[in-house]
C-alpha positions as CSV (number, residue, x, y, z in Angstrom):
1,M,119.5,82.9,57.0
2,N,120.2,86.4,58.3
3,S,122.9,88.7,56.9
4,S,125.7,87.6,59.3
5,T,125.1,83.9,58.5
6,V,125.2,84.6,54.8
7,Y,128.5,86.5,55.0
8,L,130.1,83.7,57.1
9,F,128.9,81.1,54.6
10,N,130.3,83.0,51.7
11,M,133.6,83.6,53.5
12,G,133.9,79.9,54.2
13,V,133.2,79.0,50.6
14,I,135.7,81.5,49.3
15,L,138.5,80.6,51.7
16,T,138.0,76.9,51.0
17,F,138.2,77.6,47.3
18,M,141.4,79.6,47.8
19,A,143.0,76.8,49.7
20,F,142.0,74.4,46.9
21,L,143.5,76.7,44.2
22,I,146.8,77.2,46.1
23,T,147.1,73.5,46.8
24,K,146.4,72.6,43.2
25,S,148.7,75.3,41.9
26,Y,151.7,74.3,44.1
27,G,150.9,70.6,43.5
28,S,150.9,71.1,39.7
29,G,154.2,72.9,39.8
30,Y,152.8,76.3,38.7
31,I,150.8,79.2,40.2
32,S,147.8,80.5,38.4
33,Q,148.1,84.2,39.3
34,I,144.9,85.1,37.5
35,L,142.8,82.6,39.5
36,V,144.3,83.8,42.9
37,N,143.8,87.4,42.0
38,N,140.2,86.8,41.0
39,T,139.5,85.0,44.3
40,L,141.1,87.9,46.3
41,D,139.0,90.4,44.4
42,K,135.9,88.5,45.4
43,V,137.0,88.5,49.0
44,R,137.5,92.3,48.8
45,E,134.1,92.7,47.1
46,L,132.3,90.9,49.9
47,D,134.2,92.8,52.5
48,V,134.7,89.6,54.5
49,N,137.2,91.1,56.9
50,T,134.7,93.9,58.0
51,H,131.9,91.4,58.5
52,I,134.0,89.0,60.5
53,R,134.9,91.9,62.8
54,D,131.3,93.1,63.0
55,Y,130.1,89.5,63.7
56,I,132.7,89.2,66.5
57,L,131.6,92.5,68.0
58,E,128.0,91.5,67.9
59,Q,128.7,88.2,69.6
60,D,130.8,90.0,72.3
61,A,127.9,92.4,72.9
62,Y,125.5,89.5,73.1
63,I,127.6,87.6,75.7
64,S,128.1,90.9,77.6
65,T,124.4,91.5,77.7
66,L,123.6,88.0,78.9
67,S,126.3,88.4,81.6
68,D,124.7,91.7,82.7
69,L,121.3,89.9,83.0
70,K,122.9,87.1,85.0
71,N,124.3,89.6,87.4
72,I,120.9,91.3,87.8
73,L,119.2,87.9,88.5
74,T,122.0,87.0,90.9
75,D,121.6,90.3,92.8
76,E,117.8,89.7,93.0
77,E,118.2,86.2,94.3
78,R,120.7,87.5,96.9
79,L,118.2,90.3,97.8
80,L,115.3,87.8,98.2
81,G,117.4,85.2,100.0
82,D,115.5,82.0,100.8
83,D,112.3,83.8,101.5
84,N,110.4,84.9,98.5
85,N,107.9,86.6,100.8
86,V,110.5,89.2,101.7
87,I,109.5,91.1,98.5
88,N,106.4,92.1,100.6
89,H,108.6,94.5,102.6
90,P,108.5,98.1,101.2
91,V,112.3,98.5,101.5
92,I,112.9,95.4,99.3
93,F,110.1,96.5,97.0
94,L,111.8,99.9,96.5
95,K,115.2,98.1,95.8
96,L,113.6,95.9,93.2
97,I,111.5,98.4,91.3
98,R,114.4,101.0,91.4
99,G,116.7,98.4,89.8
100,R,114.2,97.1,87.3
101,S,113.1,100.6,86.1
102,T,116.7,101.3,84.9
103,T,118.8,98.1,84.4
104,Y,116.1,95.8,83.0
105,T,114.8,98.5,80.7
106,T,118.3,99.3,79.4
107,W,119.0,95.6,78.9
108,L,115.7,95.2,76.9
109,D,116.6,98.1,74.7
110,Y,120.0,96.5,74.1
111,Y,118.4,93.1,73.6
112,K,116.0,94.5,70.9
113,T,118.9,96.1,69.1
114,I,121.1,93.0,69.0
115,F,118.9,90.0,68.6
116,P,117.1,90.9,65.4
117,R,120.4,90.8,63.5
118,L,121.3,87.4,65.0
119,Q,118.3,85.2,64.4
120,N,114.7,85.1,63.4
121,F,113.4,87.4,66.1
122,N,109.9,87.9,67.5
123,E,109.9,91.3,69.1
124,T,106.3,91.1,70.6
125,P,107.1,89.3,73.9
126,V,110.0,91.7,74.6
127,V,107.9,94.8,73.9
128,Q,105.2,93.3,76.2
129,L,107.7,92.6,79.0
130,Q,109.1,96.1,78.7
131,A,105.6,97.6,79.0
132,M,105.2,95.7,82.3
133,L,108.4,97.0,83.8
134,P,108.3,100.0,86.2
135,A,109.1,103.4,84.6
136,P,111.1,106.1,86.5
137,N,107.9,107.9,87.5
138,D,106.6,104.6,89.0
139,V,109.6,104.7,91.3
140,S,108.8,108.3,92.2
141,K,105.2,107.4,93.1
142,F,106.3,104.5,95.2
143,A,109.0,106.6,97.0
144,L,106.4,109.2,97.9
145,G,104.0,106.5,98.9
146,L,106.6,105.0,101.2
147,I,107.1,108.5,102.9
148,I,103.3,108.9,103.3
149,T,103.1,105.4,104.9
150,L,105.6,106.5,107.5
151,E,103.5,109.6,108.0
152,M,100.2,107.7,108.4
153,Y,101.6,105.2,110.9
154,G,104.1,107.3,112.7
155,F,107.1,105.3,111.6
156,S,110.5,107.0,111.3
157,V,112.8,107.7,108.4
158,E,115.8,106.5,110.5
159,D,114.2,103.1,111.1
160,L,113.3,102.9,107.4
161,N,116.9,103.5,106.5
162,E,117.8,100.5,108.8
163,G,115.4,98.3,106.9
164,L,112.8,98.4,109.7
165,I,109.0,99.0,109.2
166,D,107.4,98.6,112.6
167,S,108.7,95.2,113.7
168,Y,109.4,93.9,110.2
169,K,113.1,93.9,109.5
170,V,115.2,93.4,106.3
171,N,118.7,94.5,105.3
172,P,119.4,98.3,105.6
173,M,119.1,100.6,102.6
174,T,122.4,101.4,100.9
175,F,123.5,105.0,100.6
176,D,122.5,105.1,96.9
177,E,119.1,103.8,97.7
178,L,118.6,106.4,100.4
179,V,119.6,109.1,97.9
180,S,117.2,107.7,95.3
181,L,114.4,107.7,97.9
182,C,115.1,111.4,98.5
183,I,115.3,112.4,94.9
184,H,112.3,110.4,93.7
185,S,110.0,111.4,96.6
186,K,111.0,115.0,96.0
187,E,110.0,114.9,92.4
188,E,106.6,113.3,93.0
189,F,105.9,115.7,96.0
190,I,106.5,118.7,93.7
191,T,104.0,117.1,91.2
192,E,101.4,116.8,94.0
193,L,101.9,120.5,95.0
194,D,100.4,121.5,91.6
195,K,97.1,120.0,92.5
196,E,94.3,121.7,94.5
197,I,94.6,121.2,98.3
198,Y,91.5,118.9,98.6
199,I,93.0,116.3,96.2
200,S,96.7,116.8,96.9
201,G,98.9,114.2,98.6
202,A,101.3,116.9,99.6
203,T,101.1,117.7,103.3
204,T,103.3,119.6,105.8
205,N,104.1,116.3,107.6
206,T,105.1,114.7,104.3
207,L,107.4,117.6,103.6
208,L,109.0,117.2,107.0
209,L,109.6,113.5,106.5
210,I,111.2,114.1,103.1
211,T,113.4,116.8,104.7
212,K,114.5,114.3,107.4
213,A,115.4,111.8,104.7
214,F,117.5,114.5,102.9
215,N,119.3,115.4,106.1
216,L,120.1,111.8,106.8
217,A,121.5,111.3,103.3
218,L,123.5,114.6,103.6
219,E,125.1,113.4,106.8
220,K,126.1,110.2,105.2
221,A,127.4,112.0,102.1
222,I,129.5,114.4,104.2
223,S,130.9,111.5,106.3
224,K,131.9,109.7,103.0
225,N,133.4,113.0,101.7
226,D,131.3,112.4,98.6
227,R,131.2,116.0,97.2
228,Q,129.1,115.0,94.2
229,S,126.3,113.5,96.3
230,V,126.4,116.5,98.7
231,D,125.9,118.9,95.8
232,L,123.2,116.8,94.3
233,L,121.3,116.5,97.6
234,R,121.6,120.2,98.4
235,K,120.4,121.2,95.0
236,A,117.4,118.9,95.2
237,S,116.7,120.0,98.8
238,F,116.5,123.6,97.6
239,E,114.1,122.7,94.7
240,L,111.9,120.9,97.2
241,M,111.6,123.8,99.7
242,F,111.3,126.4,96.9
243,A,108.4,124.5,95.4
244,A,106.8,124.2,98.8
245,Y,107.1,128.0,99.5
246,N,106.1,128.9,95.9
247,S,102.9,126.8,96.2
248,T,101.7,129.2,98.9
249,D,102.6,132.3,97.0
250,C,105.7,132.7,99.1
251,G,108.2,132.1,96.3
252,C,109.7,135.6,96.8
253,S,109.8,135.6,100.6
254,D,112.7,136.3,102.9
255,E,112.9,132.6,103.7
256,V,113.4,131.7,100.0
257,F,116.1,134.3,99.4
258,S,117.9,133.2,102.6
259,M,117.9,129.6,101.2
260,L,118.9,130.9,97.8
261,Q,122.1,132.5,99.2
262,H,122.9,129.3,101.1
263,Y,122.4,127.0,98.1
264,K,123.6,129.3,95.3
265,S,126.9,127.4,94.8
266,V,125.1,124.2,93.8
267,L,122.4,125.7,91.6
268,E,122.5,126.5,87.9
269,A,123.1,130.1,87.2
270,K,120.0,130.4,85.0
271,Y,117.9,129.0,87.8
272,V,119.1,131.6,90.2
273,I,118.7,134.4,87.7
274,M,115.1,133.2,87.0
275,I,114.1,133.5,90.6
276,E,115.8,136.8,91.1
277,E,114.2,138.3,88.0
278,T,110.8,137.0,88.9
279,C,111.0,138.5,92.4
280,K,112.6,141.8,91.3
281,E,109.4,143.8,91.6
282,V,108.0,141.9,94.7
283,S,108.6,143.0,98.3
284,H,110.3,140.3,100.4
285,N,108.1,139.5,103.4
286,K,108.3,136.7,105.9
287,C,106.0,133.9,104.8
288,G,105.6,131.7,107.9
289,K,104.3,128.3,107.1
290,P,105.7,126.8,103.9
291,L,102.6,124.8,103.0
292,R,98.9,125.2,102.9
293,L,97.2,123.9,106.0
294,V,96.1,120.4,105.6
295,P,92.3,120.1,106.2
296,A,91.4,118.6,109.6
297,I,89.8,115.7,107.9
298,R,93.2,114.7,106.5
299,R,95.0,115.0,109.8
300,Q,92.2,112.8,111.3
301,S,92.9,110.0,108.8
302,Q,96.6,110.0,109.8
303,E,95.7,109.9,113.5
304,Y,93.3,107.0,113.1
305,C,95.5,104.8,110.9
306,K,98.3,105.1,113.5
307,F,95.9,104.2,116.3
308,S,94.2,101.4,114.5
309,W,97.4,99.7,113.6
310,M,98.7,99.8,117.1
311,A,95.4,98.4,118.4
312,S,94.9,95.8,115.7
313,R,98.1,93.9,116.7
314,D,96.6,93.1,120.1
315,R,93.2,92.0,118.8
316,S,92.1,88.8,117.1
317,S,88.7,90.3,116.1
318,G,88.2,91.5,112.6
319,Y,86.9,94.8,113.8
320,F,87.2,97.1,116.9
321,Y,86.3,100.5,118.1
322,M,88.7,103.4,118.5
323,H,88.9,106.0,121.2
324,N,85.4,106.4,122.5
325,S,84.8,102.7,122.8
326,D,82.5,103.2,125.8
327,D,79.9,105.0,123.6
328,K,76.8,102.9,124.2
329,R,75.2,104.1,121.0
330,M,77.6,102.1,119.0
331,L,77.3,98.9,121.0
332,K,73.6,98.5,121.7
333,N,71.7,95.5,120.4
334,L,74.6,94.1,118.3
335,K,73.7,90.7,116.9
336,C,75.5,87.7,115.3
337,Y,73.3,85.2,113.4
338,I,73.1,82.7,110.5
339,K,70.7,83.3,107.6
340,H,69.1,80.5,105.5
341,D,66.1,82.1,103.9
342,H,67.3,82.3,100.4
343,P,68.0,79.6,97.7
344,S,71.7,80.5,97.6
345,L,72.0,79.9,101.3
346,L,70.1,76.6,101.7
347,Y,73.3,74.4,101.5
348,K,75.4,76.6,103.7
349,G,73.9,79.4,105.7
350,G,75.4,82.9,105.7
351,K,77.1,84.2,108.8
352,I,76.3,87.8,109.6
353,E,77.8,89.9,112.3
354,E,76.6,93.4,113.2
355,V,79.4,95.7,114.1
356,F,77.5,99.0,114.4
357,N,73.8,99.6,115.1
358,G,72.8,103.2,115.6
359,D,70.9,105.4,113.2
360,F,72.0,102.8,110.6
361,S,73.6,99.4,110.7
362,I,77.0,98.1,109.5
363,I,77.5,94.4,109.1
364,I,80.2,91.9,108.2
365,L,79.4,88.9,106.1
366,H,81.7,86.0,106.9
367,D,82.9,83.4,104.4
368,V,80.9,85.0,101.6
369,I,83.3,84.1,98.8
370,I,85.0,80.9,97.9
371,D,88.6,80.4,96.8
372,S,87.9,79.7,93.1
373,E,86.0,83.0,92.9
374,I,88.8,84.8,94.6
375,E,91.4,83.3,92.2
376,Y,89.2,84.2,89.2
377,L,88.9,87.9,90.3
378,K,92.7,88.1,90.9
379,E,93.4,86.5,87.6
380,V,91.2,89.0,85.7
381,G,92.7,91.8,87.8
382,L,96.4,90.9,87.1
383,T,95.9,91.5,83.4
384,S,93.5,94.4,83.5
385,L,94.2,96.7,86.4
386,T,94.9,100.4,85.8
387,P,95.7,103.2,88.2
388,S,92.7,104.4,90.2
389,F,91.5,108.0,89.9
390,V,89.6,110.4,92.1
391,R,86.5,112.0,90.7
392,V,86.3,115.8,91.4
393,V,83.9,118.5,90.3
394,R,85.2,121.8,89.2
395,N,83.2,123.3,86.3
396,V,82.6,119.7,85.2
397,E,83.2,116.3,86.7
398,E,86.6,114.8,85.8
399,S,89.0,112.1,86.9
400,V,92.3,113.1,88.5
401,Y,95.3,110.9,89.5
402,T,96.3,111.9,93.0
403,F,98.0,110.5,96.1
404,L,94.7,110.6,97.9
405,R,94.3,107.3,96.1
406,S,97.3,105.1,95.0
407,S,95.7,101.8,94.2
408,R,94.8,100.1,90.9
409,S,91.4,98.9,89.8
410,Y,89.3,97.3,87.1
411,I,85.5,97.1,86.5
412,L,84.4,93.7,85.3
413,E,82.8,93.7,81.8
414,D,79.2,92.3,81.4
415,E,80.6,89.1,79.8
416,E,82.9,88.5,82.8
417,L,80.1,88.7,85.4
418,P,78.6,85.2,84.9
419,R,81.8,83.7,86.4
420,I,80.8,85.2,89.8
421,K,77.1,84.7,89.5
422,S,77.0,82.5,92.6
423,L,78.8,85.2,94.6
424,R,76.3,87.8,93.5
425,L,73.4,85.5,94.4
426,R,74.9,85.0,97.9
427,L,75.2,88.8,98.3
428,E,71.5,89.1,97.3
429,G,70.5,86.4,99.8
430,L,72.5,87.9,102.7
431,T,71.6,91.6,102.2
432,A,68.3,91.5,100.4
433,F,69.6,94.0,97.9
434,N,68.9,93.5,94.2
435,V,72.5,92.9,93.1
436,F,71.7,91.7,89.5
437,N,69.5,94.5,88.4
438,G,70.2,97.2,91.0
439,S,74.0,97.6,91.2
440,E,77.1,98.6,89.3
441,N,79.4,96.1,87.8
442,T,81.8,94.5,90.3
443,K,85.0,96.4,90.7
444,I,88.4,94.7,91.5
445,G,90.8,96.7,93.6
446,H,94.5,96.1,94.3
447,Y,96.6,97.8,96.9
448,G,100.3,97.1,96.8
449,P,102.9,98.0,99.5
450,T,102.2,101.6,100.7
451,N,99.0,102.0,98.6
452,F,96.0,103.6,100.3
453,F,92.9,105.6,99.7
454,D,92.6,108.7,101.9
455,I,89.4,109.8,103.6
456,H,86.5,109.9,101.2
457,Q,82.8,109.0,100.8
458,D,81.3,106.6,98.2
459,K,78.2,108.7,97.7
460,G,79.3,110.9,94.8
461,F,78.0,114.0,93.2
462,V,76.0,112.4,90.4
463,N,75.8,108.6,91.2
464,D,72.8,106.7,92.5
465,R,74.6,104.7,95.2
466,L,72.6,103.3,98.1
467,A,75.2,101.1,99.8
468,T,78.7,99.7,99.5
469,I,79.8,96.1,99.8
470,I,83.6,95.6,100.2
471,I,84.7,91.9,99.8
472,Y,88.2,91.2,101.1
473,L,90.1,88.7,98.9
474,N,93.1,88.2,101.2
475,N,94.4,88.9,104.6
476,A,96.4,92.1,104.6
477,V,99.1,93.7,106.9
478,G,97.8,97.2,107.3
479,G,95.1,98.3,104.9
480,M,92.4,98.6,107.6
481,T,89.1,100.3,106.6
482,L,88.4,103.1,109.1
483,F,85.3,105.1,109.8
484,P,86.5,108.1,111.9
485,G,82.9,109.4,112.3
486,I,81.8,106.4,114.3
487,N,85.3,105.2,115.6
488,L,85.1,101.9,113.8
489,A,88.0,100.0,112.3
490,V,87.7,96.8,110.2
491,T,90.8,94.6,109.5
492,P,90.9,92.9,106.0
493,K,90.1,89.2,106.5
494,K,90.0,86.9,103.5
495,G,86.5,85.8,102.6
496,S,84.6,88.4,104.6
497,A,82.6,91.4,103.3
498,L,81.9,94.7,104.9
499,V,78.4,96.2,104.1
500,F,77.4,99.8,105.0
501,P,74.7,102.1,103.7
502,L,75.4,105.5,102.1
503,I,72.0,107.2,102.5
504,Y,69.2,107.2,105.0
505,K,65.8,106.0,103.9
506,N,64.7,109.6,103.6
507,G,67.3,110.1,100.8
508,T,69.8,112.2,102.7
509,V,73.5,111.2,102.8
510,I,74.7,109.6,106.0
511,P,77.3,112.2,107.2
512,H,79.3,109.8,109.5
513,L,80.5,107.4,106.8
514,H,83.6,109.1,105.4
515,H,86.1,106.3,105.5
516,V,89.8,105.6,104.9
517,S,91.7,102.6,103.5
518,C,95.0,102.8,105.4
519,P,98.3,102.1,103.7
520,V,99.3,98.5,103.2
521,I,102.4,97.9,105.3
522,L,103.5,94.6,103.9
523,G,102.5,92.7,100.7
524,E,99.2,93.6,99.1
525,K,95.5,93.9,99.6
526,W,92.9,92.6,97.1
527,I,89.2,93.7,97.3
528,A,86.1,93.4,95.2
529,T,83.6,96.3,95.6
530,Q,79.9,96.0,94.8
531,W,78.0,99.3,94.8
532,I,74.3,99.0,95.2
533,N,72.1,101.5,93.5
534,S,68.8,103.1,94.6
535,M,67.3,102.3,91.2
536,G,66.3,98.6,91.3
537,N,66.1,98.5,95.1
538,E,62.9,100.5,95.7
539,F,61.3,97.5,97.5
540,S,64.3,96.2,99.4
541,Y,65.2,99.6,100.7
542,P,62.0,101.6,100.5
543,C,62.0,105.4,100.8
544,S,60.6,107.1,103.9
545,T,59.2,110.6,104.4
546,N,60.3,110.5,108.1
547,R,63.3,112.8,108.3
548,N,64.7,110.8,111.2
549,E,65.0,107.6,109.1
């Protein structure tokens, strides 16, 4: 028994004994003052009154906590309605993770404080659950990801506020949710500004969209006569713009001091003094653009995601060409065929479709993976995924988290590979690559709503990669794989695999195969990536001394 139960038991015994003594005393015609006093002393010694009060307070807190949880669950049921798929919508997703990052975490902290004193308590499941809940910085990352998704597809902040992403509609955002979007995206944007330009997710267009969100929230706060929110938004707006100017060595420019005078009333005095002291010895010149120019290659990825999304809605094919679709070099001699010449393909031939045939070929393998293999990969991924990083080389190679890549991933361990042995055999039969002894371990990738991987190439600085195989584990809304250099877009289709080389046979890197994984608009995208290495594939992809091969 725990302490509360012991005290209640003792209290019951003592009060029962007191009742017996008093009854006996009155019934016998005399009162034993000594016995009664001794009993009362024992009650005082055990501090029964205090423990009754503490027990009642704990029970009240317990009931109140359960009531709070019931309200949370009721709100989520109301939010989801009858359609559980509505969680796929980014606006609903933002509502849920925002609530869970605060209310659920607070409730669990309270839960862990109360329950150990009420019963035999196993804390492990609660700690595990709390570790799975989104933290405030997760909300900030999603908020900025949502803004970047608007940027990449050309969607508007005003439509987002009304619950509209393209043609997908849910209930509008509340004022508090709009304010939260502004504050959280601002915080993550400032974090991104501290990174080098070539790995930063902070762009001029992103800044403009966050500013539009702030302006919209300010209009609503002013119309509500909500002075507290107005001051909060104005302060955060200044912090956003100051960080943007400061990132381009314009923190002491005329533009910044003009803003400082405008926002001084809502800023902390020490913050204003810090800026004024820092800029005391610096001449105030006009700065011009508040952000570093985004490389052309980044602007290109935004343009292509927008175009490919508009085009994909009108096409049933899993791939299509963008812009220069009359380029005969892309379309010549394209073939579609079934392959049987491998033991893994004898029962069911492999369907292969060429989608590009120029200096190199890109193919799509259809129905290359079965449902049980897909479910296994997802099951492993759900318990093992971690945030994806971008490898960069400064003085040494290192991994950096950046909004160039906002997915999660997991590389299968050696002991996990036998479960997908048949899949790897099929890939060998269809591509002729040595998958078992000439490739990296299979990598699972998960892209949630707004997750994407900006323009990049798979041939790294030190790796030995020869080709990439991307296996799509589900149908996705958005999340197209784009090759701007050859105007090719591939839509994720469950069971298919995209195969493309990374180097020519003469060993030089193919320059046209920078590619983009566009943001997921609704739901999620699951992939499995198999990188083929040069070592182990000397016979299947022989070297050539011809500089044109």
